[in-house]
Residue, then its C-alpha position, 0 to 999 in steps of 0.5 A: m500500500r502507498v500511504l500519503v502523509t500530508r503536512h504542507d505548512k510551516i517547519g514546526d508543523f511539518i516536524t510534528s507529523l514526522p512521527m507518523c511517517k516513522i511509525l508507518k515505516d518501521q511497523t508496516e511494509h507500506k511505501i511512505v510518501m509525504l506532501v510538504s511545502k517548498i521550505n520543507y522539501d529538501l529536509a523531507s527528501r533526506l529522511d530515511f523513513i520517507d520513500e518519496v516526497i511531493e512539493y505542495t503547490d496552490d494550483v489544485f490541478e497541478l497538485s492533483k497531478r503530482i499526487r496521482e503520479k504517486n498512485i496513492d491508496v490512502s492519505i493521512s492529513g494532520y492539517i487540512e484546507n479546501k485545495l488539498g481536499i479537492a486535489l486528493i479527490i481529483a487525484g483519485v485517492k479513495k481513502r482520505i483520513a483527516p481531523a473532523t475540523k473546518i469546512a474542509q472536512i467535507f472533502f475527506n471521507d474518514t474523519l476523526k473528532q479530535r478537538r485539538s483546541e482543548v489541548k489535551k495533548t501535543e500536536w504530534q500526539y494528535n497526529l499519532d491518533l490519526v495514524k492509529h485511526f488508520d491502523e489500530n494495530l500500530k504501536l504509537d512509540f518511536q525511537r529518538p532521535l528521528l534524525d541522527t546526523k552523526k555529528k559530534r556534540e560540542n560544548i556549544t550553547m546556541f541561541h536563536v532569538g528570532s521567531g519569524g512571527s510564529s511565536d506568542g512568547n519570547l524573551s527580550l533581546d536584552d535578556y537573550l544577551k544577558l543569558a548568552k553572556i553568562a553562558s559564554e563563561k562556561s561554553e562557546v556561544v553561537f547566535t543563529f539567524g534566519p532570513d527574516d531575522i535581520e533586525d534582531k541580528e543587527y541588534i545582537k551584533k551591536h550590543l555584544d560585549f562578550e565573545a560569541n559567534i554569529r551564524d546566518d549563512f545557512k544554505s538550507i534547513w538541512d544545513l541548519t539542522n546539522f549545525i543545531s545537532t552539534s550543540k550541547i543546548f539550544i535556546s529559542t522561542s517556539t519556532g521552526p528551529m526549536h522543532l529542528a532541535g527536537l528532531t535531533n534530540t538536542k537539549t532545549v530551553s524553549f519559550f512559549g506563549a502564555n495562552l493554552f493554544a500557544s503553550a508547550k502543552r500543544w507545541s512541545t518538541i518530539s524529543d525526549i521529555e527529559l531534554q526539554n525545559n519549557f517556559e510560558v513567557p507572557a508579554d509582561y514577564s517578570n524578573e522572577l521568571y527570567q531568573d528561573i530561566q537563567k538558573t535552569l540554563l546554568s544548571k544544564i551547561s555546568 
């Protein structure tokens, strides 16, 4: 059987769907195809538990053509919208599994009520419920890391201060600098930046008064993921790079929004729980919270 797993939105959302692919690959003889957005295509193509990858396009007829070429028997979708549903139907996918949510559910013929807004579990655990719905004999556990880059971990404390607009909770840049200065006394410090983090990068560079490296030269998500996997600990808000750290089972200190939907209860990484240090950070967070974060970081790098 050829199974299509679809998750064609942002980096973090894509990674929350990877345990589905891993479980299907390890426990079945099915061919695993994944539909992803352009930004995730290269990384998905390099994962050994995904057999083939389709790049998403907004052109419904082109998308349906790409799907039809893969001779898909069943699709499992963690995120749905109308164009995807229509394309799957046109492509002749007979069994289309999805959450029973949004108007788009009318295009899927095997839906599961999940009520994700209640946040009773993480996003990746909700996705695993879909794969269990597909095959009740599957065991919902998987070995970590999902991606072993074979890189040696160095005594590097890595900070990613930007969010790309995808986070509801974060520290101020000045507090990141304070944390990094303290960390620099015990380890090498590296700040990483993406293409949308230009202002944050310039602020950090201007206010550095200690030794730290600035990295913004990553050619791809694969390149960034490999670099993250060399660090001892990765500090960031809840954004794509945090989930890349989770993919490689890197120790994290992560900042989440203070509301339930944006919290760690929903968006924590797929890494081992003991490697996660998650904090809810309201917009007007207190010095006491900062001190708690600083104490935690120091305990992890000492």
